[in-house]
N, C-alpha and C positions, 0 to 999 in steps of 0.2 A: 249513340253512333258514334264513330269512334273518331277520334280528333288526328288531323297527321300535321307533320311540321313541313313538309315539304308542300308542292306547288299541288292546291287541290283545287280545282275547275268544276264548272257543271253548267248543266244546259237546262235550261227550266221553263219548257213549254203549258201553254194551258192549254187543254184538251176541249177545246170550243169547238174544233173544226180539225182537218189535214195540213200537215205541214204544206207550206207552198214554201216558193222560191227564194223571198225576203227570209223565213224563220231559218233554212237550211243553210243562210249564209252568216247567222248567229251561232248555228251549232255547228258548222264545219271550222270555224274563227276559235269558238271555244275549245273544240277537240284539238285541232291542230296546235292553240297555244300551250294546253295544258302537256301534251304529249314531248313538244320542244322542248320544254323545262324538264322532261323527264319525271312529270307528276301523274296524277290520276284525273279520272273524267266522270262526272256524275253525272247522272239525270234525275232532275225532278219534277213529277207532275203538279202544276198549280191548279189543281182542283178545288182551291177553297170555295171560288165562285160558283156552287153548285147548280144552282138554277141557270146559268148559261152553258155547264158542261153538257157534252152529249154523249150521253152510254155509249161503252163501245169504243169512243175516240180514242182513249187512253193507250189500248192497245193498239189501232192503227199508227199511231205517230211512233209508239217503239216499232213496230214492223216497217215503217219510211227508217227508221233509224238505221237499223238492221240490214236494213236493202242498200243503204249508202254505207255500210262498213263503218257507221260509226256505233260502236259499241262501247256502252257504260264499265267502268270497272270494277262496280258494285251493282248491289240490286238497286232499283231505280226506287223511289219514295213518293208517297200521293201526300199532299197536302189535308186533304182528308181525314187521313188516318192522324193526325198530329194539333186538331185542334185545344187538346188539356194545356200544351205547348204555350201556345197563344194567350189561353187564358192566363193562366201562370204571367207570363210576361206584362198582361194588361193591369194584372194585381200590382205587381210589383211597382208601375208606373203610377196607379191610383194611391197608392201606398206612399211613393215621393210627391204628391200633390201634383204630378207631370200629366195625368189623364182627369179628364171630368165627363160627367154625364151634358148629353145635350138633347134639347126639345125642340129644333128648328126642323122645318120642314124645308125643302129647295124654296118655296113661295114665302117662306118667313125671313130667307136668308135675299131672296130677292127684295122683298122691301124697305129689311134693314138697310139694304146699300143704297136703294133709291132715296130714301129718306136721310141719308147720309151726302148722298152727291157722290157716292163712289163705286155707282155699277158699270162693272170693268170684268165682263167675262175675261179666263182665261184659260185658252185652249178647250171652250168649253164648260169650263167651271167656274163658280163664283168663291172671290177671296173670302173666306167666313169670317164676318166681322167682331166675331167674340162675345155674341150674344149671350151665351150661357156660363161665361167661365168665371163669373161669382154669384151663379144661382141658378134655378131653372124658373123661378119669377111664377111658382104656383104650376109648373106645365110637370107632364111626366116625362122622363130620359126617353129619348127613343136611340141614341145611340152614344157613344164615346167618340171624343175626340183628345189628341196629342196638343199640350199646350206648346208655344212655340216662340212665346216669350220668354224662354228661359236659355241660357247659356253656360255652359260646363267650364270653369276656368282651371281646373284642375284635372288633367288626364294623362291614363287612365288610373282610377283607385284601385286598391289591393283588392284581393277576391273576398278575403276576410272583411266583414264588414262595410259591406259594400253599399250597402241601401244607405246606412247613416252617413259615410263616406261622400255620396252620391246628393244627399241634403246638405251636408256642408259646403259644398263644392260648386253647386246650381247658384248661379246669381240671378237678380232679376233686371236682366238688359236684353234686347234685341241679338241673336245670336246669328252670326253673319258663316256659313259653312263655305271653307274652304277646302279643294280638292283639285288634283289631278292629273287627269284623263290620258292614258297611255298614249292615245292618237289625238285625242282635241285640243291636251296643253290644261293649262290652270284654268280652274272655273272658281264660281262665287256667287254663292245666294242666299240673299234674305230669305230667309225660308217665312216668318213671320209676316211682311208685305208683301213677296209674291205670292205665298200658297196661302197663309194663315194656317190659324188651327184645323187640322185633318182630322179625317176620321179614321180610328183605327179597329171599331167594332161597328156594324152597321143594325140601322133599324131593325134589319130580319136577324138580327143576332150573330152574323157571319162575320169572319174578322176580313179585314180590310188587307187589301194586298200588300200593302206597305209593311205592315208590322210583319205577317208571315213570311214574309222574304228574307227579313231581318234576322228573326228567331231561326230561319231554317238555314240561313245561309251560316250563322256560329255554330248551329248544331253541328250540320257535317263538316265543320273546320275550314269553310271555302276561304282561302287565300286570295284568289283572283277571279275577278266576276268580267264574263268577255258576252256583251250582246247589245243587241239592236240600238242604233242612235236613238230612237226613238224613246228610249228608257231614261235617257243620260237627264232630263228634269224632275227623274224620281229622285236620283243620287242624294241630294243636300236632305229630303226629307228623311231617306234611309241610314245618312250619316247621325243626322240628328239621335235618330232613334239606337241607332247604337251605341252613342255618349251615353244619353240617357239608362241605359240599359245595363251599361259598362262592357260591353260585346269590344272586339273586334271590329276593325274596317279594314276590307280587302283591295283591294287595288281593281282598278276600273279603267275598261278600254271598251270603249261604244263604235260600233261598225258599221259601214256604210249602211244605209239604205238600199232598197230594190225600189223602184217607182213604176208603176204603170204606164199606159200610153198616155194615161189624161196627166200625167205627172204627180198625182199622189201615192204615196206610200203603199206599199201591195199589203194587204190585209186581211184578213175572215170577213172583216166587217165591209169592205166594199166589193166583195167578189173573188178573190184571190184565188185561182184556180190551183188546186191540189197537185203537190209534187208528183212525178209521174216518175213512179219506182217500178212501174210493173216487167222490166226488164232489167235483167243488168248493164245494158248498155244505156237505158236510158235511164237508169241509176247516178251509174258514169259521166254521161251528159251534165245530168243534173249539177252535182259536183264542180266539172268544168266550168259551169257556166258562176256558181257559188266563187268558185276560186277566183274567178277574172272581176267580182265585184269586189273582192277583196285585193287588189292590183296584183294578184299570183299569176304568172305568166302560164296559159293553160296550156296544155299537150292532147295528142286525140287520147279520147278515153278507152283503150281497150277492155278496162275492167277497174272496178272501184277499188280494189286495192293499190293498183302503179298508179291510180290519180290520185289517192288520198298520199302516198310515197313521193311523190312529185309535187303536189302541192306544202308537204310538209317542209321539205328541202327548200322550199319558197319560202315558205314561211321564216324558216329559219334565217336567211338574208334579207329578206323585206322587212319582218315585224319583232322577231322575238329578240334579235341581236340590237336593233333600232329602239326599241320598247323594252326593256328588262322587266 
């Protein structure tokens, strides 16, 4: 994949269902930010979690984007075609002693946390207690986890001799990840305590989202990530991976979420209705509603092209200049 020194953004949907009103907000925001900066906008189909993906849904999503006038500036990329790149990244982490095999099931993790008196689910997840960090205790490894008890004290290290430089510069101390979101401001997370050593390759052999997205953002030369606020919590983990792998860290902007009548975030899991792009007018109306979520004054939508031009002008005033 070709790298670019100019702004390169992306929209990366998972083909587990059609786009809905919430996903259009992220798609529109990433498109507007890229074009307002004179950059390019890419689309990546995050189909690495094959069992959850619906056959043909990738093309449905691309058709929905096209109906809204959101055309990528290069051919789309499918994560399912890039497994060997994730394997190379895993091998690099293993060579640096930053990843290890794990034999724990979810029940094992729950039992270990109960024994330690620290059973605290986090957004439905359990903070991994590091059971297999120093060995499998006679069990067979099921997954691979990333160590989160290391921090990089010198960065970036040069491209040549990257692995040895990483070994020399990674200290055994809890890493605080500090970063600034272009909308939400200063962010900090102690990944080791808030998340624990997290899975980068699952027990079924599939690579986890965290590793795949970091490898692909670097491969595509992504300079700016614009995505929904529900993914903000993933950012520290991804920055840690970027540091361990010697990859650049993009700028991040997390957009407001769309909520349903019950107050919950719209998502495929809770039955969000598919985006209506059945007619040009319906697509333009959907764009205007997405623009309103982004605090962009919306005008009557006679056509998607006009709606996009209006939204881009408003983005320059509301977002691009205020959050460069």
